[in-house]
PDB file as gemmi writes it, atoms N, CA and C in Angstrom:
CRYST1    1.000    1.000    1.000  90.00  90.00  90.00 P 1                      
ATOM      1  N   UNK A   1      54.234  79.684 145.598  1.00  0.00           N  
ATOM      2  CA  UNK A   1      55.607  79.762 145.144  1.00  0.00           C  
ATOM      3  C   UNK A   1      56.342  80.805 145.973  1.00  0.00           C  
ATOM      4  N   UNK A   2      57.467  80.416 146.558  1.00  0.00           N  
ATOM      5  CA  UNK A   2      58.245  81.344 147.374  1.00  0.00           C  
ATOM      6  C   UNK A   2      59.264  82.061 146.504  1.00  0.00           C  
ATOM      7  N   UNK A   3      59.511  83.318 146.856  1.00  0.00           N  
ATOM      8  CA  UNK A   3      60.494  84.130 146.142  1.00  0.00           C  
ATOM      9  C   UNK A   3      61.430  84.740 147.152  1.00  0.00           C  
ATOM     10  N   UNK A   4      62.653  85.052 146.765  1.00  0.00           N  
ATOM     11  CA  UNK A   4      63.602  85.721 147.645  1.00  0.00           C  
ATOM     12  C   UNK A   4      64.161  86.950 146.956  1.00  0.00           C  
ATOM     13  N   UNK A   5      64.497  87.951 147.742  1.00  0.00           N  
ATOM     14  CA  UNK A   5      65.004  89.199 147.211  1.00  0.00           C  
ATOM     15  C   UNK A   5      66.036  89.739 148.185  1.00  0.00           C  
ATOM     16  N   UNK A   6      67.209  90.137 147.685  1.00  0.00           N  
ATOM     17  CA  UNK A   6      68.236  90.715 148.537  1.00  0.00           C  
ATOM     18  C   UNK A   6      68.178  92.227 148.377  1.00  0.00           C  
ATOM     19  N   UNK A   7      67.911  92.930 149.494  1.00  0.00           N  
ATOM     20  CA  UNK A   7      67.787  94.388 149.479  1.00  0.00           C  
ATOM     21  C   UNK A   7      68.578  94.948 150.640  1.00  0.00           C  
ATOM     22  N   UNK A   8      69.524  95.845 150.372  1.00  0.00           N  
ATOM     23  CA  UNK A   8      70.247  96.543 151.426  1.00  0.00           C  
ATOM     24  C   UNK A   8      70.881  95.630 152.450  1.00  0.00           C  
ATOM     25  N   UNK A   9      71.418  94.500 152.026  1.00  0.00           N  
ATOM     26  CA  UNK A   9      72.112  93.616 152.941  1.00  0.00           C  
ATOM     27  C   UNK A   9      71.220  92.645 153.685  1.00  0.00           C  
ATOM     28  N   UNK A  10      69.963  92.465 153.268  1.00  0.00           N  
ATOM     29  CA  UNK A  10      69.131  91.463 153.913  1.00  0.00           C  
ATOM     30  C   UNK A  10      68.343  90.695 152.880  1.00  0.00           C  
ATOM     31  N   UNK A  11      67.987  89.481 153.246  1.00  0.00           N  
ATOM     32  CA  UNK A  11      67.209  88.635 152.353  1.00  0.00           C  
ATOM     33  C   UNK A  11      65.756  88.751 152.763  1.00  0.00           C  
ATOM     34  N   UNK A  12      64.909  89.080 151.832  1.00  0.00           N  
ATOM     35  CA  UNK A  12      63.475  89.143 152.097  1.00  0.00           C  
ATOM     36  C   UNK A  12      62.833  87.929 151.433  1.00  0.00           C  
ATOM     37  N   UNK A  13      62.233  87.062 152.230  1.00  0.00           N  
ATOM     38  CA  UNK A  13      61.525  85.905 151.712  1.00  0.00           C  
ATOM     39  C   UNK A  13      60.042  86.244 151.724  1.00  0.00           C  
ATOM     40  N   UNK A  14      59.392  86.128 150.597  1.00  0.00           N  
ATOM     41  CA  UNK A  14      57.981  86.479 150.566  1.00  0.00           C  
ATOM     42  C   UNK A  14      57.217  85.527 149.681  1.00  0.00           C  
ATOM     43  N   UNK A  15      55.949  85.443 149.972  1.00  0.00           N  
ATOM     44  CA  UNK A  15      55.051  84.589 149.224  1.00  0.00           C  
ATOM     45  C   UNK A  15      53.853  85.428 148.820  1.00  0.00           C  
ATOM     46  N   UNK A  16      53.617  85.514 147.558  1.00  0.00           N  
ATOM     47  CA  UNK A  16      52.517  86.311 146.995  1.00  0.00           C  
ATOM     48  C   UNK A  16      52.493  87.733 147.556  1.00  0.00           C  
ATOM     49  N   UNK A  17      53.608  88.427 147.470  1.00  0.00           N  
ATOM     50  CA  UNK A  17      53.779  89.841 147.807  1.00  0.00           C  
ATOM     51  C   UNK A  17      53.686  90.163 149.298  1.00  0.00           C  
ATOM     52  N   UNK A  18      53.630  89.189 150.190  1.00  0.00           N  
ATOM     53  CA  UNK A  18      53.614  89.438 151.636  1.00  0.00           C  
ATOM     54  C   UNK A  18      54.930  88.935 152.227  1.00  0.00           C  
ATOM     55  N   UNK A  19      55.672  89.807 152.903  1.00  0.00           N  
ATOM     56  CA  UNK A  19      56.956  89.430 153.475  1.00  0.00           C  
ATOM     57  C   UNK A  19      56.713  88.565 154.703  1.00  0.00           C  
ATOM     58  N   UNK A  20      57.378  87.412 154.764  1.00  0.00           N  
ATOM     59  CA  UNK A  20      57.181  86.480 155.862  1.00  0.00           C  
ATOM     60  C   UNK A  20      58.301  86.549 156.890  1.00  0.00           C  
ATOM     61  N   UNK A  21      59.548  86.718 156.440  1.00  0.00           N  
ATOM     62  CA  UNK A  21      60.676  86.632 157.352  1.00  0.00           C  
ATOM     63  C   UNK A  21      61.837  87.461 156.819  1.00  0.00           C  
ATOM     64  N   UNK A  22      62.585  88.084 157.729  1.00  0.00           N  
ATOM     65  CA  UNK A  22      63.780  88.835 157.339  1.00  0.00           C  
ATOM     66  C   UNK A  22      64.984  88.082 157.885  1.00  0.00           C  
ATOM     67  N   UNK A  23      65.923  87.768 157.022  1.00  0.00           N  
ATOM     68  CA  UNK A  23      67.151  87.083 157.421  1.00  0.00           C  
ATOM     69  C   UNK A  23      68.321  88.015 157.116  1.00  0.00           C  
ATOM     70  N   UNK A  24      68.967  88.581 158.156  1.00  0.00           N  
ATOM     71  CA  UNK A  24      70.092  89.500 157.915  1.00  0.00           C  
ATOM     72  C   UNK A  24      71.279  88.787 157.249  1.00  0.00           C  
ATOM     73  N   UNK A  25      72.028  89.533 156.476  1.00  0.00           N  
ATOM     74  CA  UNK A  25      73.215  89.001 155.799  1.00  0.00           C  
ATOM     75  C   UNK A  25      74.468  89.319 156.610  1.00  0.00           C  
ATOM     76  N   UNK A  26      75.448  88.437 156.537  1.00  0.00           N  
ATOM     77  CA  UNK A  26      76.771  88.581 157.144  1.00  0.00           C  
ATOM     78  C   UNK A  26      76.702  89.022 158.601  1.00  0.00           C  
ATOM     79  N   UNK A  27      77.291  90.183 158.958  1.00  0.00           N  
ATOM     80  CA  UNK A  27      77.360  90.589 160.369  1.00  0.00           C  
ATOM     81  C   UNK A  27      76.236  91.540 160.771  1.00  0.00           C  
ATOM     82  N   UNK A  28      75.137  91.511 160.044  1.00  0.00           N  
ATOM     83  CA  UNK A  28      74.027  92.402 160.367  1.00  0.00           C  
ATOM     84  C   UNK A  28      73.067  91.736 161.358  1.00  0.00           C  
ATOM     85  N   UNK A  29      72.440  92.580 162.192  1.00  0.00           N  
ATOM     86  CA  UNK A  29      71.567  92.101 163.255  1.00  0.00           C  
ATOM     87  C   UNK A  29      70.273  92.909 163.205  1.00  0.00           C  
ATOM     88  N   UNK A  30      69.127  92.222 163.202  1.00  0.00           N  
ATOM     89  CA  UNK A  30      67.820  92.877 163.186  1.00  0.00           C  
ATOM     90  C   UNK A  30      67.364  93.089 164.627  1.00  0.00           C  
ATOM     91  N   UNK A  31      67.042  94.347 164.967  1.00  0.00           N  
ATOM     92  CA  UNK A  31      66.732  94.716 166.352  1.00  0.00           C  
ATOM     93  C   UNK A  31      65.434  95.510 166.403  1.00  0.00           C  
ATOM     94  N   UNK A  32      64.633  95.226 167.438  1.00  0.00           N  
ATOM     95  CA  UNK A  32      63.456  96.031 167.723  1.00  0.00           C  
ATOM     96  C   UNK A  32      63.774  96.876 168.943  1.00  0.00           C  
ATOM     97  N   UNK A  33      63.723  98.210 168.779  1.00  0.00           N  
ATOM     98  CA  UNK A  33      63.997  99.117 169.902  1.00  0.00           C  
ATOM     99  C   UNK A  33      62.900  98.978 170.951  1.00  0.00           C  
ATOM    100  N   UNK A  34      63.284  99.137 172.224  1.00  0.00           N  
ATOM    101  CA  UNK A  34      62.319  99.109 173.321  1.00  0.00           C  
ATOM    102  C   UNK A  34      61.434 100.350 173.236  1.00  0.00           C  
ATOM    103  N   UNK A  35      60.224 100.223 173.706  1.00  0.00           N  
ATOM    104  CA  UNK A  35      59.277 101.341 173.692  1.00  0.00           C  
ATOM    105  C   UNK A  35      59.652 102.374 174.753  1.00  0.00           C  
ATOM    106  N   UNK A  36      59.532 103.642 174.426  1.00  0.00           N  
ATOM    107  CA  UNK A  36      59.798 104.716 175.381  1.00  0.00           C  
ATOM    108  C   UNK A  36      58.618 104.843 176.336  1.00  0.00           C  
ATOM    109  N   UNK A  37      58.927 105.076 177.600  1.00  0.00           N  
ATOM    110  CA  UNK A  37      57.865 105.266 178.592  1.00  0.00           C  
ATOM    111  C   UNK A  37      57.228 106.637 178.393  1.00  0.00           C  
ATOM    112  N   UNK A  38      55.925 106.651 178.208  1.00  0.00           N  
ATOM    113  CA  UNK A  38      55.224 107.915 178.009  1.00  0.00           C  
ATOM    114  C   UNK A  38      54.372 108.281 179.217  1.00  0.00           C  
ATOM    115  N   UNK A  39      54.429 107.437 180.248  1.00  0.00           N  
ATOM    116  CA  UNK A  39      53.651 107.673 181.454  1.00  0.00           C  
ATOM    117  C   UNK A  39      54.504 107.315 182.664  1.00  0.00           C  
ATOM    118  N   UNK A  40      54.497 108.161 183.681  1.00  0.00           N  
ATOM    119  CA  UNK A  40      55.265 107.887 184.891  1.00  0.00           C  
ATOM    120  C   UNK A  40      54.511 106.908 185.785  1.00  0.00           C  
ATOM    121  N   UNK A  41      55.180 106.426 186.843  1.00  0.00           N  
ATOM    122  CA  UNK A  41      54.531 105.511 187.782  1.00  0.00           C  
ATOM    123  C   UNK A  41      53.334 106.157 188.460  1.00  0.00           C  
ATOM    124  N   UNK A  42      53.396 107.462 188.636  1.00  0.00           N  
ATOM    125  CA  UNK A  42      52.300 108.202 189.259  1.00  0.00           C  
ATOM    126  C   UNK A  42      51.140 108.489 188.322  1.00  0.00           C  
ATOM    127  N   UNK A  43      51.273 108.145 187.039  1.00  0.00           N  
ATOM    128  CA  UNK A  43      50.194 108.335 186.078  1.00  0.00           C  
ATOM    129  C   UNK A  43      50.286 109.595 185.257  1.00  0.00           C  
ATOM    130  N   UNK A  44      51.373 110.348 185.382  1.00  0.00           N  
ATOM    131  CA  UNK A  44      51.533 111.590 184.620  1.00  0.00           C  
ATOM    132  C   UNK A  44      51.977 111.240 183.194  1.00  0.00           C  
ATOM    133  N   UNK A  45      51.268 111.775 182.216  1.00  0.00           N  
ATOM    134  CA  UNK A  45      51.597 111.528 180.809  1.00  0.00           C  
ATOM    135  C   UNK A  45      52.689 112.504 180.385  1.00  0.00           C  
ATOM    136  N   UNK A  46      53.764 111.962 179.795  1.00  0.00           N  
ATOM    137  CA  UNK A  46      54.895 112.785 179.358  1.00  0.00           C  
ATOM    138  C   UNK A  46      54.741 113.165 177.888  1.00  0.00           C  
ATOM    139  N   UNK A  47      55.052 114.410 177.516  1.00  0.00           N  
ATOM    140  CA  UNK A  47      55.011 114.783 176.100  1.00  0.00           C  
ATOM    141  C   UNK A  47      56.159 114.127 175.341  1.00  0.00           C  
ATOM    142  N   UNK A  48      55.973 113.986 174.038  1.00  0.00           N  
ATOM    143  CA  UNK A  48      56.971 113.306 173.209  1.00  0.00           C  
ATOM    144  C   UNK A  48      58.341 113.971 173.260  1.00  0.00           C  
ATOM    145  N   UNK A  49      58.370 115.302 173.350  1.00  0.00           N  
ATOM    146  CA  UNK A  49      59.645 116.018 173.357  1.00  0.00           C  
ATOM    147  C   UNK A  49      60.478 115.715 174.593  1.00  0.00           C  
ATOM    148  N   UNK A  50      59.823 115.458 175.710  1.00  0.00           N  
ATOM    149  CA  UNK A  50      60.567 115.210 176.945  1.00  0.00           C  
ATOM    150  C   UNK A  50      61.043 113.764 177.060  1.00  0.00           C  
ATOM    151  N   UNK A  51      60.494 112.877 176.245  1.00  0.00           N  
ATOM    152  CA  UNK A  51      60.900 111.475 176.277  1.00  0.00           C  
ATOM    153  C   UNK A  51      62.136 111.319 175.403  1.00  0.00           C  
ATOM    154  N   UNK A  52      63.226 110.851 175.986  1.00  0.00           N  
ATOM    155  CA  UNK A  52      64.470 110.667 175.238  1.00  0.00           C  
ATOM    156  C   UNK A  52      64.413 109.441 174.347  1.00  0.00           C  
ATOM    157  N   UNK A  53      65.396 109.321 173.484  1.00  0.00           N  
ATOM    158  CA  UNK A  53      65.489 108.186 172.591  1.00  0.00           C  
ATOM    159  C   UNK A  53      65.891 106.957 173.401  1.00  0.00           C  
ATOM    160  N   UNK A  54      65.238 105.843 173.158  1.00  0.00           N  
ATOM    161  CA  UNK A  54      65.533 104.609 173.882  1.00  0.00           C  
ATOM    162  C   UNK A  54      66.772 103.972 173.263  1.00  0.00           C  
ATOM    163  N   UNK A  55      67.744 103.662 174.097  1.00  0.00           N  
ATOM    164  CA  UNK A  55      69.009 103.111 173.614  1.00  0.00           C  
ATOM    165  C   UNK A  55      69.113 101.616 173.884  1.00  0.00           C  
ATOM    166  N   UNK A  56      67.982 100.970 174.067  1.00  0.00           N  
ATOM    167  CA  UNK A  56      67.969  99.541 174.352  1.00  0.00           C  
ATOM    168  C   UNK A  56      67.076  98.853 173.331  1.00  0.00           C  
ATOM    169  N   UNK A  57      67.418  97.602 172.991  1.00  0.00           N  
ATOM    170  CA  UNK A  57      66.606  96.863 172.039  1.00  0.00           C  
ATOM    171  C   UNK A  57      66.744  95.376 172.226  1.00  0.00           C  
ATOM    172  N   UNK A  58      65.895  94.629 171.528  1.00  0.00           N  
ATOM    173  CA  UNK A  58      65.904  93.174 171.575  1.00  0.00           C  
ATOM    174  C   UNK A  58      66.287  92.636 170.208  1.00  0.00           C  
ATOM    175  N   UNK A  59      67.184  91.661 170.181  1.00  0.00           N  
ATOM    176  CA  UNK A  59      67.642  91.049 168.938  1.00  0.00           C  
ATOM    177  C   UNK A  59      66.570  90.109 168.420  1.00  0.00           C  
ATOM    178  N   UNK A  60      66.126  90.324 167.175  1.00  0.00           N  
ATOM    179  CA  UNK A  60      65.106  89.480 166.556  1.00  0.00           C  
ATOM    180  C   UNK A  60      65.700  88.454 165.604  1.00  0.00           C  
ATOM    181  N   UNK A  61      66.768  88.823 164.904  1.00  0.00           N  
ATOM    182  CA  UNK A  61      67.404  87.903 163.950  1.00  0.00           C  
ATOM    183  C   UNK A  61      68.873  88.279 163.809  1.00  0.00           C  
ATOM    184  N   UNK A  62      69.699  87.264 163.552  1.00  0.00           N  
ATOM    185  CA  UNK A  62      71.146  87.456 163.455  1.00  0.00           C  
ATOM    186  C   UNK A  62      71.649  86.798 162.177  1.00  0.00           C  
ATOM    187  N   UNK A  63      72.531  87.499 161.459  1.00  0.00           N  
ATOM    188  CA  UNK A  63      73.149  86.920 160.281  1.00  0.00           C  
ATOM    189  C   UNK A  63      74.219  85.906 160.675  1.00  0.00           C  
ATOM    190  N   UNK A  64      74.798  85.210 159.715  1.00  0.00           N  
ATOM    191  CA  UNK A  64      75.790  84.175 160.013  1.00  0.00           C  
ATOM    192  C   UNK A  64      77.144  84.709 160.479  1.00  0.00           C  
ATOM    193  N   UNK A  65      77.426  85.977 160.278  1.00  0.00           N  
ATOM    194  CA  UNK A  65      78.716  86.566 160.664  1.00  0.00           C  
ATOM    195  C   UNK A  65      79.557  86.879 159.444  1.00  0.00           C  
ATOM    196  N   UNK A  66      80.610  87.668 159.656  1.00  0.00           N  
ATOM    197  CA  UNK A  66      81.499  88.016 158.537  1.00  0.00           C  
ATOM    198  C   UNK A  66      82.317  86.803 158.132  1.00  0.00           C  
ATOM    199  N   UNK A  67      82.862  86.861 156.949  1.00  0.00           N  
ATOM    200  CA  UNK A  67      83.672  85.748 156.458  1.00  0.00           C  
ATOM    201  C   UNK A  67      85.146  85.978 156.786  1.00  0.00           C  
ATOM    202  N   UNK A  68      85.811  84.913 157.188  1.00  0.00           N  
ATOM    203  CA  UNK A  68      87.254  84.931 157.383  1.00  0.00           C  
ATOM    204  C   UNK A  68      87.882  84.948 155.995  1.00  0.00           C  
ATOM    205  N   UNK A  69      88.770  85.907 155.740  1.00  0.00           N  
ATOM    206  CA  UNK A  69      89.319  86.066 154.385  1.00  0.00           C  
ATOM    207  C   UNK A  69      90.256  84.929 153.987  1.00  0.00           C  
ATOM    208  N   UNK A  70      90.865  84.260 154.943  1.00  0.00           N  
ATOM    209  CA  UNK A  70      91.792  83.180 154.586  1.00  0.00           C  
ATOM    210  C   UNK A  70      91.094  81.830 154.445  1.00  0.00           C  
ATOM    211  N   UNK A  71      90.167  81.501 155.335  1.00  0.00           N  
ATOM    212  CA  UNK A  71      89.515  80.191 155.282  1.00  0.00           C  
ATOM    213  C   UNK A  71      88.153  80.227 154.600  1.00  0.00           C  
ATOM    214  N   UNK A  72      87.515  81.386 154.577  1.00  0.00           N  
ATOM    215  CA  UNK A  72      86.196  81.514 153.963  1.00  0.00           C  
ATOM    216  C   UNK A  72      85.053  81.125 154.885  1.00  0.00           C  
ATOM    217  N   UNK A  73      85.370  80.679 156.103  1.00  0.00           N  
ATOM    218  CA  UNK A  73      84.301  80.309 157.050  1.00  0.00           C  
ATOM    219  C   UNK A  73      83.765  81.554 157.742  1.00  0.00           C  
ATOM    220  N   UNK A  74      82.575  81.432 158.316  1.00  0.00           N  
ATOM    221  CA  UNK A  74      81.946  82.553 159.012  1.00  0.00           C  
ATOM    222  C   UNK A  74      82.514  82.708 160.417  1.00  0.00           C  
ATOM    223  N   UNK A  75      82.751  83.968 160.817  1.00  0.00           N  
ATOM    224  CA  UNK A  75      83.155  84.289 162.190  1.00  0.00           C  
ATOM    225  C   UNK A  75      81.862  84.520 162.964  1.00  0.00           C  
ATOM    226  N   UNK A  76      81.591  83.742 164.031  1.00  0.00           N  
ATOM    227  CA  UNK A  76      80.302  83.859 164.724  1.00  0.00           C  
ATOM    228  C   UNK A  76      80.092  85.224 165.375  1.00  0.00           C  
ATOM    229  N   UNK A  77      78.824  85.609 165.488  1.00  0.00           N  
ATOM    230  CA  UNK A  77      78.432  86.889 166.083  1.00  0.00           C  
ATOM    231  C   UNK A  77      78.244  86.694 167.582  1.00  0.00           C  
ATOM    232  N   UNK A  78      78.557  87.727 168.370  1.00  0.00           N  
ATOM    233  CA  UNK A  78      78.530  87.648 169.825  1.00  0.00           C  
ATOM    234  C   UNK A  78      77.164  87.753 170.472  1.00  0.00           C  
ATOM    235  N   UNK A  79      76.103  87.967 169.700  1.00  0.00           N  
ATOM    236  CA  UNK A  79      74.752  88.018 170.270  1.00  0.00           C  
ATOM    237  C   UNK A  79      73.890  86.979 169.580  1.00  0.00           C  
ATOM    238  N   UNK A  80      72.786  86.618 170.229  1.00  0.00           N  
ATOM    239  CA  UNK A  80      71.848  85.667 169.638  1.00  0.00           C  
ATOM    240  C   UNK A  80      70.431  86.223 169.754  1.00  0.00           C  
ATOM    241  N   UNK A  81      69.487  85.590 169.109  1.00  0.00           N  
ATOM    242  CA  UNK A  81      68.096  86.038 169.150  1.00  0.00           C  
ATOM    243  C   UNK A  81      67.597  86.074 170.585  1.00  0.00           C  
ATOM    244  N   UNK A  82      66.887  87.139 170.924  1.00  0.00           N  
ATOM    245  CA  UNK A  82      66.329  87.284 172.266  1.00  0.00           C  
ATOM    246  C   UNK A  82      67.206  88.084 173.214  1.00  0.00           C  
ATOM    247  N   UNK A  83      68.475  88.327 172.871  1.00  0.00           N  
ATOM    248  CA  UNK A  83      69.372  89.107 173.733  1.00  0.00           C  
ATOM    249  C   UNK A  83      68.940  90.568 173.757  1.00  0.00           C  
ATOM    250  N   UNK A  84      69.133  91.222 174.907  1.00  0.00           N  
ATOM    251  CA  UNK A  84      68.921  92.660 175.033  1.00  0.00           C  
ATOM    252  C   UNK A  84      70.268  93.342 174.832  1.00  0.00           C  
ATOM    253  N   UNK A  85      70.281  94.400 174.024  1.00  0.00           N  
ATOM    254  CA  UNK A  85      71.530  95.080 173.691  1.00  0.00           C  
ATOM    255  C   UNK A  85      71.397  96.584 173.887  1.00  0.00           C  
ATOM    256  N   UNK A  86      72.543  97.246 174.068  1.00  0.00           N  
ATOM    257  CA  UNK A  86      72.633  98.693 174.176  1.00  0.00           C  
ATOM    258  C   UNK A  86      73.011  99.230 172.804  1.00  0.00           C  
ATOM    259  N   UNK A  87      72.240 100.199 172.319  1.00  0.00           N  
ATOM    260  CA  UNK A  87      72.418 100.715 170.960  1.00  0.00           C  
ATOM    261  C   UNK A  87      72.936 102.141 170.976  1.00  0.00           C  
ATOM    262  N   UNK A  88      73.594 102.563 169.889  1.00  0.00           N  
ATOM    263  CA  UNK A  88      73.991 103.969 169.792  1.00  0.00           C  
ATOM    264  C   UNK A  88      72.759 104.843 169.560  1.00  0.00           C  
ATOM    265  N   UNK A  89      72.898 106.127 169.880  1.00  0.00           N  
ATOM    266  CA  UNK A  89      71.766 107.045 169.724  1.00  0.00           C  
ATOM    267  C   UNK A  89      71.369 107.194 168.261  1.00  0.00           C  
ATOM    268  N   UNK A  90      72.352 107.235 167.384  1.00  0.00           N  
ATOM    269  CA  UNK A  90      72.093 107.361 165.954  1.00  0.00           C  
ATOM    270  C   UNK A  90      72.685 106.163 165.243  1.00  0.00           C  
ATOM    271  N   UNK A  91      72.134 105.819 164.113  1.00  0.00           N  
ATOM    272  CA  UNK A  91      72.677 104.720 163.326  1.00  0.00           C  
ATOM    273  C   UNK A  91      71.636 103.647 163.089  1.00  0.00           C  
ATOM    274  N   UNK A  92      72.019 102.660 162.336  1.00  0.00           N  
ATOM    275  CA  UNK A  92      71.118 101.575 161.985  1.00  0.00           C  
ATOM    276  C   UNK A  92      70.270 101.946 160.785  1.00  0.00           C  
ATOM    277  N   UNK A  93      69.795 100.929 160.099  1.00  0.00           N  
ATOM    278  CA  UNK A  93      68.926 101.116 158.948  1.00  0.00           C  
ATOM    279  C   UNK A  93      67.505 100.769 159.363  1.00  0.00           C  
ATOM    280  N   UNK A  94      66.595 101.710 159.177  1.00  0.00           N  
ATOM    281  CA  UNK A  94      65.206 101.506 159.569  1.00  0.00           C  
ATOM    282  C   UNK A  94      64.526 100.580 158.567  1.00  0.00           C  
ATOM    283  N   UNK A  95      63.789  99.586 159.079  1.00  0.00           N  
ATOM    284  CA  UNK A  95      63.079  98.636 158.236  1.00  0.00           C  
ATOM    285  C   UNK A  95      61.614  98.646 158.648  1.00  0.00           C  
ATOM    286  N   UNK A  96      60.736  98.961 157.717  1.00  0.00           N  
ATOM    287  CA  UNK A  96      59.293  98.930 157.973  1.00  0.00           C  
ATOM    288  C   UNK A  96      58.677  97.854 157.100  1.00  0.00           C  
ATOM    289  N   UNK A  97      57.886  96.979 157.720  1.00  0.00           N  
ATOM    290  CA  UNK A  97      57.197  95.941 156.970  1.00  0.00           C  
ATOM    291  C   UNK A  97      55.753  96.366 156.758  1.00  0.00           C  
ATOM    292  N   UNK A  98      55.220  96.058 155.582  1.00  0.00           N  
ATOM    293  CA  UNK A  98      53.834  96.405 155.283  1.00  0.00           C  
ATOM    294  C   UNK A  98      52.910  95.614 156.199  1.00  0.00           C  
ATOM    295  N   UNK A  99      51.910  96.271 156.750  1.00  0.00           N  
ATOM    296  CA  UNK A  99      50.939  95.601 157.599  1.00  0.00           C  
ATOM    297  C   UNK A  99      51.423  95.367 159.017  1.00  0.00           C  
ATOM    298  N   UNK A 100      52.661  95.765 159.325  1.00  0.00           N  
ATOM    299  CA  UNK A 100      53.206  95.578 160.666  1.00  0.00           C  
ATOM    300  C   UNK A 100      53.570  96.943 161.230  1.00  0.00           C  
ATOM    301  N   UNK A 101      53.126  97.234 162.438  1.00  0.00           N  
ATOM    302  CA  UNK A 101      53.358  98.546 163.034  1.00  0.00           C  
ATOM    303  C   UNK A 101      54.718  98.646 163.723  1.00  0.00           C  
ATOM    304  N   UNK A 102      55.443  97.549 163.844  1.00  0.00           N  
ATOM    305  CA  UNK A 102      56.729  97.564 164.539  1.00  0.00           C  
ATOM    306  C   UNK A 102      57.785  98.275 163.698  1.00  0.00           C  
ATOM    307  N   UNK A 103      58.609  99.079 164.369  1.00  0.00           N  
ATOM    308  CA  UNK A 103      59.765  99.684 163.706  1.00  0.00           C  
ATOM    309  C   UNK A 103      60.967  98.817 164.024  1.00  0.00           C  
ATOM    310  N   UNK A 104      61.585  98.280 163.001  1.00  0.00           N  
ATOM    311  CA  UNK A 104      62.751  97.431 163.172  1.00  0.00           C  
ATOM    312  C   UNK A 104      63.969  98.155 162.633  1.00  0.00           C  
ATOM    313  N   UNK A 105      65.138  97.831 163.189  1.00  0.00           N  
ATOM    314  CA  UNK A 105      66.384  98.450 162.754  1.00  0.00           C  
ATOM    315  C   UNK A 105      67.408  97.375 162.461  1.00  0.00           C  
ATOM    316  N   UNK A 106      68.227  97.625 161.471  1.00  0.00           N  
ATOM    317  CA  UNK A 106      69.280  96.708 161.074  1.00  0.00           C  
ATOM    318  C   UNK A 106      70.622  97.351 161.420  1.00  0.00           C  
ATOM    319  N   UNK A 107      71.388  96.712 162.310  1.00  0.00           N  
ATOM    320  CA  UNK A 107      72.691  97.216 162.735  1.00  0.00           C  
ATOM    321  C   UNK A 107      73.778  96.217 162.354  1.00  0.00           C  
ATOM    322  N   UNK A 108      74.988  96.714 162.171  1.00  0.00           N  
ATOM    323  CA  UNK A 108      76.149  95.834 162.054  1.00  0.00           C  
ATOM    324  C   UNK A 108      76.589  95.452 163.463  1.00  0.00           C  
ATOM    325  N   UNK A 109      77.251  94.327 163.588  1.00  0.00           N  
ATOM    326  CA  UNK A 109      77.693  93.872 164.905  1.00  0.00           C  
ATOM    327  C   UNK A 109      78.590  94.906 165.576  1.00  0.00           C  
ATOM    328  N   UNK A 110      79.436  95.563 164.812  1.00  0.00           N  
ATOM    329  CA  UNK A 110      80.365  96.548 165.372  1.00  0.00           C  
ATOM    330  C   UNK A 110      79.657  97.809 165.881  1.00  0.00           C  
ATOM    331  N   UNK A 111      78.406  98.045 165.458  1.00  0.00           N  
ATOM    332  CA  UNK A 111      77.652  99.215 165.907  1.00  0.00           C  
ATOM    333  C   UNK A 111      77.028  99.017 167.285  1.00  0.00           C  
ATOM    334  N   UNK A 112      76.828  97.786 167.702  1.00  0.00           N  
ATOM    335  CA  UNK A 112      76.195  97.499 168.986  1.00  0.00           C  
ATOM    336  C   UNK A 112      77.203  97.772 170.097  1.00  0.00           C  
ATOM    337  N   UNK A 113      76.762  98.546 171.103  1.00  0.00           N  
ATOM    338  CA  UNK A 113      77.668  98.981 172.159  1.00  0.00           C  
ATOM    339  C   UNK A 113      77.899  97.925 173.243  1.00  0.00           C  
ATOM    340  N   UNK A 114      76.846  97.226 173.651  1.00  0.00           N  
ATOM    341  CA  UNK A 114      76.992  96.248 174.726  1.00  0.00           C  
ATOM    342  C   UNK A 114      75.826  95.281 174.714  1.00  0.00           C  
ATOM    343  N   UNK A 115      76.038  94.151 175.376  1.00  0.00           N  
ATOM    344  CA  UNK A 115      74.996  93.146 175.582  1.00  0.00           C  
ATOM    345  C   UNK A 115      74.532  93.289 177.021  1.00  0.00           C  
ATOM    346  N   UNK A 116      73.218  93.402 177.244  1.00  0.00           N  
ATOM    347  CA  UNK A 116      72.677  93.601 178.583  1.00  0.00           C  
ATOM    348  C   UNK A 116      72.221  92.263 179.169  1.00  0.00           C  
ATOM    349  N   UNK A 117      72.531  92.049 180.455  1.00  0.00           N  
ATOM    350  CA  UNK A 117      72.106  90.806 181.117  1.00  0.00           C  
ATOM    351  C   UNK A 117      71.257  91.102 182.307  1.00  0.00           C  
TER     352      UNK A 117                                                      
END                                                                             
């Protein structure tokens, strides 16, 4: 039996207490930040303090977009799944899934700075 739960602007679909998929609501976008390089090309290991925050990420899921107040239809979002985007240094809602080591972030479309090609 499948169940759904809306938490903090996203729909969590789960089956028997295990989350299967995250579907963002409205203009929210689920993003996985790129990994910070901890080793140089020459093989030197960098300490965590010297590694800056990564401002790039990959779009994993996109909501349908905000609603037009006059017609009620959705305004499409400018990014799609798989796009690389430039993120602000601070912001986004951190999402951790049980049993998954990936750190995911939920941003609004207006928070994303640019689309990278």
